[in-house]
C-alpha positions as CSV (number, residue, x, y, z in Angstrom):
1,X,22.8,104.5,167.8
2,X,26.2,105.4,169.3
3,X,26.7,101.9,170.6
4,X,26.1,100.5,167.1
5,X,28.6,102.9,165.5
6,X,31.2,101.9,168.1
7,X,30.7,98.2,167.3
8,X,31.2,98.9,163.6
9,X,34.3,100.9,164.3
10,X,35.8,98.1,166.4
11,X,35.0,95.5,163.7
12,X,36.8,97.6,161.1
13,X,39.8,98.0,163.3
14,X,39.9,94.2,163.7
15,X,39.7,93.6,159.9
16,X,42.5,96.1,159.3
17,X,44.8,94.3,161.7
18,X,44.0,90.8,160.6
19,X,46.9,88.8,159.1
20,X,46.7,87.4,155.6
21,X,48.4,84.0,155.9
22,X,48.6,80.8,154.0
23,X,49.4,78.8,157.1
24,X,50.1,79.5,160.8
25,X,53.5,77.8,160.4
26,X,55.5,76.4,157.5
27,X,58.5,74.0,157.4
28,X,60.3,72.0,154.8
29,X,60.6,74.6,152.0
30,X,63.0,73.5,149.3
31,X,66.2,75.5,148.8
32,X,66.0,78.3,146.3
33,X,66.5,77.3,142.6
34,X,66.9,79.8,139.8
35,X,64.5,79.8,136.8
36,X,65.1,77.7,133.7
37,X,64.4,78.6,130.1
38,X,62.9,76.5,127.3
39,X,62.3,77.5,123.6
40,X,60.3,75.6,121.0
41,X,58.0,76.4,118.2
42,X,54.9,75.2,116.4
43,X,53.5,75.9,112.9
44,X,51.3,79.0,112.9
45,X,47.7,78.2,112.0
46,X,46.6,79.7,108.7
47,X,43.3,81.4,108.1
48,X,40.7,79.3,106.2
49,X,40.4,81.2,102.9
50,X,38.1,78.6,101.4
51,X,34.9,79.9,103.2
52,X,32.8,82.7,101.9
53,X,33.1,84.3,105.3
54,X,36.8,84.7,104.7
55,X,36.2,87.0,101.7
56,X,36.3,90.8,102.1
57,X,32.9,92.4,102.6
58,X,32.3,93.5,99.0
59,X,33.7,90.3,97.6
60,X,31.5,88.3,99.9
61,X,28.4,90.3,98.7
62,X,29.4,89.8,95.0
63,X,29.9,86.1,95.5
64,X,26.5,85.6,97.3
65,X,24.8,87.5,94.5
66,X,26.5,85.4,91.8
67,X,25.5,82.1,93.6
68,X,22.0,83.3,94.3
69,X,21.4,84.0,90.6
70,X,22.0,80.3,89.9
71,X,20.0,78.7,92.7
72,X,16.2,78.5,92.6
73,X,15.3,78.0,96.3
74,X,16.6,79.3,99.6
75,X,17.6,75.8,100.7
76,X,19.7,75.3,97.5
77,X,21.3,78.8,98.1
78,X,22.2,77.9,101.7
79,X,23.7,74.6,100.7
80,X,25.8,76.3,97.9
81,X,27.1,78.9,100.3
82,X,28.1,76.3,102.8
83,X,30.4,74.6,100.3
84,X,34.1,75.5,100.3
85,X,35.1,77.9,97.5
86,X,37.1,76.1,94.9
87,X,40.0,78.3,94.0
88,X,42.5,77.6,91.1
89,X,46.0,77.8,92.4
90,X,47.6,80.9,90.9
91,X,51.0,80.3,92.5
92,X,52.6,78.0,95.0
93,X,53.2,79.4,98.5
94,X,56.5,81.0,99.2
95,X,58.6,78.1,100.2
96,X,61.4,80.3,101.6
97,X,59.2,81.6,104.5
98,X,57.8,79.5,107.4
99,X,55.2,81.0,109.7
100,X,55.8,79.8,113.3
101,X,54.8,80.5,116.9
102,X,57.8,80.6,119.2
103,X,56.9,79.1,122.6
104,X,59.3,80.6,125.2
105,X,58.9,79.1,128.7
106,X,60.3,80.3,132.0
107,X,59.9,77.8,134.8
108,X,61.1,76.9,138.2
109,X,62.3,73.4,139.0
110,X,61.5,73.8,142.7
111,X,58.8,76.5,143.1
112,X,58.3,78.0,146.6
113,X,55.5,80.1,147.9
114,X,56.3,83.8,147.8
115,X,59.2,83.6,145.3
116,X,58.4,85.9,142.4
117,X,60.3,86.9,139.3
118,X,60.4,90.7,139.1
119,X,61.6,90.9,135.5
120,X,62.9,88.7,132.7
121,X,64.7,89.3,129.4
122,X,64.9,86.4,126.9
123,X,67.2,86.8,124.0
124,X,66.9,84.5,121.0
125,X,69.2,84.5,117.9
126,X,69.4,82.2,114.9
127,X,72.0,79.5,115.2
128,X,71.4,78.5,111.6
129,X,71.4,80.7,108.5
130,X,67.8,82.0,108.7
131,X,66.3,85.3,109.8
132,X,63.3,86.5,111.8
133,X,60.7,88.4,109.7
134,X,57.0,89.3,109.7
135,X,56.4,89.5,113.4
136,X,52.7,89.6,114.0
137,X,51.5,88.8,117.6
138,X,52.7,88.0,121.1
139,X,50.9,86.7,124.1
140,X,51.2,85.3,127.6
141,X,48.5,83.8,129.8
142,X,47.4,87.3,130.7
143,X,48.6,89.6,128.0
144,X,48.1,89.8,124.2
145,X,49.7,92.0,121.6
146,X,48.4,92.1,118.0
147,X,50.9,94.1,115.9
148,X,48.1,95.1,113.6
149,X,46.4,97.0,116.5
150,X,49.4,98.8,118.1
151,X,51.9,101.4,117.0
152,X,55.3,100.4,116.0
153,X,58.5,102.3,116.8
154,X,61.8,102.2,115.0
155,X,60.0,101.6,111.7
156,X,58.8,104.0,109.0
157,X,55.6,102.1,108.2
158,X,53.1,100.8,110.7
159,X,50.7,99.1,108.3
160,X,50.8,95.4,109.1
161,X,47.3,93.8,108.7
162,X,48.1,90.4,110.1
163,X,51.4,89.6,108.4
164,X,50.6,90.0,104.8
165,X,53.3,89.7,102.1
166,X,53.7,93.5,102.0
167,X,54.1,93.6,105.8
168,X,56.7,90.9,105.6
169,X,58.7,92.8,103.0
170,X,58.6,95.9,105.2
171,X,59.9,94.0,108.2
172,X,62.6,92.0,106.3
173,X,65.4,94.4,107.2
174,X,64.0,96.4,110.0
175,X,63.4,96.3,113.7
176,X,60.0,96.1,115.2
177,X,59.0,96.7,118.8
178,X,55.6,96.4,120.4
179,X,54.7,96.8,124.1
180,X,51.8,96.2,126.4
181,X,51.8,98.3,129.5
182,X,50.7,97.1,132.9
183,X,47.0,97.8,133.4
184,X,44.9,96.8,136.4
185,X,47.7,94.7,138.0
186,X,48.8,92.9,134.8
187,X,52.5,92.5,133.9
188,X,54.3,94.4,131.1
189,X,55.2,92.5,127.9
190,X,57.5,94.0,125.3
191,X,58.8,92.2,122.2
192,X,61.7,93.5,120.1
193,X,62.3,91.8,116.8
194,X,65.0,92.2,114.3
195,X,66.2,89.8,111.6
196,X,69.0,88.5,113.8
197,X,67.5,88.8,117.3
198,X,64.3,88.5,119.2
199,X,64.1,90.0,122.7
200,X,61.2,89.5,125.1
201,X,61.0,91.8,128.1
202,X,58.6,91.1,131.0
203,X,58.1,93.1,134.2
204,X,56.0,91.6,137.0
205,X,53.6,93.1,139.5
206,X,52.9,92.4,143.2
207,X,51.5,88.9,143.8
208,X,52.2,87.5,140.3
209,X,55.1,85.5,139.2
210,X,56.5,85.7,135.6
211,X,56.8,81.9,135.1
212,X,54.9,80.4,132.2
213,X,54.9,80.6,128.4
214,X,55.2,83.6,126.1
215,X,54.0,83.0,122.5
216,X,55.4,85.0,119.6
217,X,54.0,84.6,116.2
218,X,56.4,85.5,113.4
219,X,57.9,84.2,110.2
220,X,61.3,82.7,109.4
221,X,63.2,83.4,106.2
222,X,64.8,80.1,105.3
223,X,68.2,79.5,103.6
224,X,68.1,78.7,99.9
225,X,71.4,76.9,99.4
226,X,71.4,73.8,97.1
227,X,68.1,75.0,95.6
228,X,66.6,73.0,92.8
229,X,63.9,73.9,90.2
230,X,60.7,71.9,89.9
231,X,58.0,72.0,87.3
232,X,54.5,72.0,89.0
233,X,52.0,70.4,86.7
234,X,48.5,71.8,86.2
235,X,45.8,70.8,83.6
236,X,42.0,70.8,83.3
237,X,41.5,67.0,83.6
238,X,37.6,67.3,83.4
239,X,35.1,69.6,81.8
240,X,32.3,71.4,83.7
241,X,30.2,68.3,83.6
242,X,32.9,66.1,85.1
243,X,33.7,64.3,81.9
244,X,37.4,63.5,81.4
245,X,39.1,65.9,78.9
246,X,40.2,64.2,75.7
247,X,43.9,63.9,75.3
248,X,44.0,65.9,72.1
249,X,42.4,68.8,74.0
250,X,44.3,68.6,77.2
251,X,47.0,71.3,77.6
252,X,49.7,70.9,80.2
253,X,50.6,74.1,82.1
254,X,53.8,74.3,84.1
255,X,54.8,76.6,86.9
256,X,58.5,76.6,87.9
257,X,59.5,76.9,91.6
258,X,62.8,76.8,93.3
259,X,63.1,74.7,96.5
260,X,66.0,73.9,98.8
261,X,66.2,70.8,100.9
262,X,64.9,71.6,104.4
263,X,67.2,72.0,107.3
264,X,66.8,71.6,111.1
265,X,66.5,75.1,112.5
266,X,68.2,75.9,115.8
267,X,68.3,79.0,117.9
268,X,70.6,80.1,120.7
269,X,68.7,81.6,123.7
270,X,69.6,83.1,127.0
271,X,67.5,84.2,130.0
272,X,68.4,87.2,132.2
273,X,66.3,87.7,135.3
274,X,65.8,89.5,138.6
275,X,64.2,87.3,141.2
276,X,62.5,88.0,144.6
277,X,63.4,85.0,146.8
278,X,61.7,84.4,150.1
279,X,64.0,84.5,153.2
280,X,61.2,84.6,155.9
281,X,57.5,85.1,155.9
282,X,56.5,82.5,153.3
283,X,53.4,81.7,155.3
284,X,52.0,85.1,154.5
285,X,50.2,86.2,151.3
286,X,51.1,89.8,152.2
287,X,54.4,90.7,150.5
288,X,54.9,93.6,153.0
289,X,55.2,91.0,155.8
290,X,57.9,88.9,154.0
291,X,61.6,89.1,154.1
292,X,63.2,88.6,150.7
293,X,66.6,88.5,148.9
294,X,66.9,90.0,145.4
295,X,68.8,87.6,143.1
296,X,70.0,88.5,139.6
297,X,71.4,86.1,137.1
298,X,71.4,84.8,133.6
299,X,71.5,81.4,131.9
300,X,74.3,80.5,129.4
301,X,73.5,80.7,125.7
302,X,71.9,77.3,124.9
303,X,70.8,75.7,121.6
304,X,67.2,74.8,121.1
305,X,65.7,73.0,118.1
306,X,62.7,75.2,117.0
307,X,61.7,73.4,113.8
308,X,62.8,70.1,112.4
309,X,63.5,69.5,108.7
310,X,60.5,67.3,108.4
311,X,58.2,70.0,109.6
312,X,59.6,72.5,107.1
313,X,59.7,70.2,104.1
314,X,57.6,71.3,101.1
315,X,55.8,68.1,100.1
316,X,56.1,67.2,96.4
317,X,54.8,64.2,94.6
318,X,55.7,62.6,91.2
319,X,54.3,59.8,89.1
320,X,56.9,56.9,88.8
321,X,57.0,53.6,87.1
322,X,58.2,50.4,88.9
323,X,61.8,51.0,87.8
324,X,61.9,54.6,89.1
325,X,61.4,56.4,85.9
326,X,59.4,59.6,86.4
327,X,56.6,60.8,84.2
328,X,57.7,63.9,82.4
329,X,56.3,66.4,79.8
330,X,58.1,67.0,76.5
331,X,56.9,70.2,74.8
332,X,59.3,69.8,71.9
333,X,61.8,72.1,73.3
334,X,62.6,70.7,76.7
335,X,61.6,67.8,79.0
336,X,60.5,68.5,82.6
337,X,59.6,66.0,85.2
338,X,56.0,66.6,86.3
339,X,55.7,67.4,90.1
340,X,52.6,68.1,92.2
341,X,52.4,70.0,95.4
342,X,49.1,68.3,96.3
343,X,48.7,64.6,96.7
344,X,45.1,64.5,95.4
345,X,46.2,66.4,92.3
346,X,48.9,63.8,91.6
347,X,46.4,61.0,92.1
348,X,43.8,62.7,89.8
349,X,46.4,63.1,87.1
350,X,47.5,59.5,87.4
351,X,43.8,58.4,87.1
352,X,43.4,60.5,84.0
353,X,46.5,59.0,82.4
354,X,45.5,55.4,83.2
355,X,42.0,56.1,81.9
356,X,43.1,57.6,78.6
357,X,46.3,55.5,78.2
358,X,47.9,57.9,75.6
359,X,51.1,59.9,75.7
360,X,49.9,62.5,73.2
361,X,48.5,65.8,74.6
362,X,47.4,69.0,72.8
363,X,50.7,70.8,73.4
364,X,53.2,68.0,73.8
365,X,53.7,64.4,74.9
366,X,54.2,62.4,78.1
367,X,57.5,60.5,78.5
368,X,59.4,58.7,81.2
369,X,62.6,60.3,82.4
370,X,65.3,58.5,84.3
371,X,69.1,59.1,84.7
372,X,69.0,61.9,82.1
373,X,67.4,59.9,79.3
374,X,63.8,59.9,78.1
375,X,61.7,56.9,76.9
376,X,58.2,56.4,75.7
377,X,55.7,55.5,78.5
378,X,55.8,51.7,78.4
379,X,53.2,50.5,80.9
380,X,50.5,52.9,82.1
381,X,49.2,50.4,84.6
382,X,52.6,50.3,86.4
383,X,52.6,54.0,87.2
384,X,52.2,55.1,90.8
385,X,52.4,58.3,93.0
386,X,55.5,58.7,95.2
387,X,56.6,61.5,97.5
388,X,59.9,63.2,96.8
389,X,62.3,63.5,99.8
390,X,63.1,67.1,100.4
391,X,65.2,67.2,103.6
392,X,68.8,67.3,104.6
393,X,68.0,65.0,107.6
394,X,68.7,65.7,111.2
395,X,71.6,67.8,112.4
396,X,73.5,68.0,115.7
397,X,73.0,70.8,118.1
398,X,75.2,73.8,117.3
399,X,77.6,75.5,119.7
400,X,76.3,78.7,121.2
401,X,79.0,81.1,122.3
């Protein structure tokens, strides 16, 4: 029994003294290279509100009960609930706000075994006249922050609920900070957002580098210079049975929106870092057996294009004739060119016009408008749907001081 215990003890001593190495010897390591920063963005995915599952609990129950009252069999009920909910548009989306995901990358051009970023601070400020608002989430490959689930300091109200309009208003002129603390060997992530500045703080832990992407979901308040007013057209083109509405019963409804031509959006960004650079011992996994040099530095302020004008453009369509005259609505007091924020709606209206071939509606008449003058619709068959250009085009990179 004693001999067995002695053998176990010797085995444990051997394990404790064993080296934890990648290789027995290493040569040809590249010279140290500091980290580099990249910044880009992508449109934030919007929740699908056309499904019954997207409704609040009570609304979902009421909707199911209403549909069930109309359907005779379980199969018909299941089919009806599987269909998207058709919602009448009550108002166009806020064209002054763009929901985006900032993609902030910290990388090494020449990675070496054992090198590890100890901490990074990325500062991002608008280079164009826009502001950061409505911060919602942040994530790395190992850490996730949902602002609806964490407390917020430096702000009176902490009710966010996924970036609703009320939350956006609260964050418009305030500062928001969220943080995730290191748990079970994970790195810290702290995001500090104000209208004029986003700061992302990361602190590493043993054995894990801070290279990689950090994603920050927020909204951008866009500039509204050179804004123009557009009349969005809406009408009940068919009755409940799908029969086209008669012209003398069709009433045109207009909603007026103000849109500015879209700009390229640039930011200026800088990376400050503290790096642990291997001097000797790169062959070992054990950081306690390595010799290192601590290096601190920062990159210069650099411009990055985070959203092109084409991405931010609010698409609008009009109905034009071959000479460029736009279909407009005259209610007896003023004439407004008819615009549509949905291509299918524009095509459906064109189909109705070409089917009925009359310019007389229940509350006004259709005319052609061009160069400030109005004319009767001359050829319904010559009308077609065209998209309106809504951008300022591309811009050169700004100077970041």
